[in-house]
KOLTOR-505707 format. One record per atom (N, C-alpha, C): residue number from 1; atom name; x, y, z. Coordinates in Angstrom, 3 decimals, always signed. Last residue first. Example, Ala and Ser with C-alpha at 12.3 -4.5 7.8 and 13.67 -1.06 7.14 Angstrom:
BEGIN
2, N, +12.850, -2.250, +7.080
2, CA, +13.670, -1.060, +7.140
2, C, +12.900, +0.030, +7.870
1, N, +13.190, -5.690, +7.800
1, CA, +12.300, -4.500, +7.800
1, C, +13.200, -3.300, +7.800
***
This chain:
BEGIN
25, N, -5.498, +5.750, +11.230
25, CA, -4.524, +6.837, +12.148
25, C, -5.099, +7.246, +13.513
24, N, -6.610, +5.184, +9.437
24, CA, -5.767, +4.101, +10.252
24, C, -5.788, +5.220, +11.118
23, N, -7.952, +7.341, +8.004
23, CA, -8.701, +6.130, +8.613
23, C, -8.216, +5.485, +9.640
22, N, -5.799, +8.775, +7.317
22, CA, -6.327, +9.343, +8.237
22, C, -7.293, +8.530, +9.421
21, N, -5.021, +7.564, +4.644
21, CA, -4.230, +7.531, +6.613
21, C, -5.341, +7.603, +7.727
20, N, -7.194, +7.273, +3.819
20, CA, -7.487, +5.969, +4.169
20, C, -6.110, +6.368, +5.242
19, N, -6.335, +10.135, +2.779
19, CA, -8.870, +9.842, +3.198
19, C, -8.135, +7.840, +4.065
18, N, -4.697, +9.290, +0.676
18, CA, -4.604, +10.569, +1.784
18, C, -6.524, +10.025, +3.211
17, N, -5.713, +7.661, -1.625
17, CA, -5.144, +7.153, -0.387
17, C, -5.145, +8.082, +0.892
16, N, -9.815, +8.537, -1.591
16, CA, -8.060, +8.879, -2.043
16, C, -7.151, +8.095, -1.221
15, N, -11.564, +6.745, -2.862
15, CA, -10.821, +7.014, -1.173
15, C, -9.987, +8.030, -1.569
14, N, -13.069, +5.492, -5.097
14, CA, -13.271, +5.674, -5.137
14, C, -12.488, +6.427, -3.835
13, N, -14.425, +2.356, -3.913
13, CA, -14.646, +3.132, -3.657
13, C, -14.693, +4.347, -3.681
12, N, -12.403, +0.634, -6.180
12, CA, -13.614, -0.342, -5.396
12, C, -15.056, +1.365, -4.768
11, N, -9.550, +1.378, -6.433
11, CA, -10.756, +1.728, -7.350
11, C, -12.736, +0.795, -7.025
10, N, -9.121, +4.554, -4.885
10, CA, -9.253, +3.412, -4.113
10, C, -10.604, +2.909, -5.173
9, N, -5.919, +6.541, -6.592
9, CA, -7.545, +5.925, -5.568
9, C, -7.489, +4.901, -5.600
8, N, -3.750, +7.799, -5.427
8, CA, -3.392, +7.077, -5.768
8, C, -5.277, +6.567, -5.742
7, N, -1.413, +10.298, -5.509
7, CA, -2.919, +10.982, -5.759
7, C, -3.132, +9.606, -6.118
6, N, +0.520, +9.808, -3.992
6, CA, -0.207, +10.061, -3.130
6, C, -1.858, +10.232, -4.115
5, N, +0.707, +5.784, -5.650
5, CA, +1.222, +7.680, -5.559
5, C, +0.343, +7.814, -4.436
4, N, +1.680, +3.330, -2.990
4, CA, +1.122, +3.603, -4.382
4, C, +1.242, +4.971, -3.718
3, N, +3.750, +2.249, -1.240
3, CA, +4.333, +1.437, -2.318
3, C, +3.539, +2.703, -4.261
2, N, +1.947, +1.304, +0.919
2, CA, +2.708, +2.469, +0.931
2, C, +3.038, +2.759, -0.805
1, N, +0.440, -1.646, +0.062
1, CA, -0.404, +0.113, -0.635
1, C, +0.400, +1.237, -0.019
***
């Protein structure tokens, strides 16, 4: 996951990688 670009979007939900970071934090 960390290897994905910062502008990557989840193909299933369209959520940005930065949004996932917030959820995990």
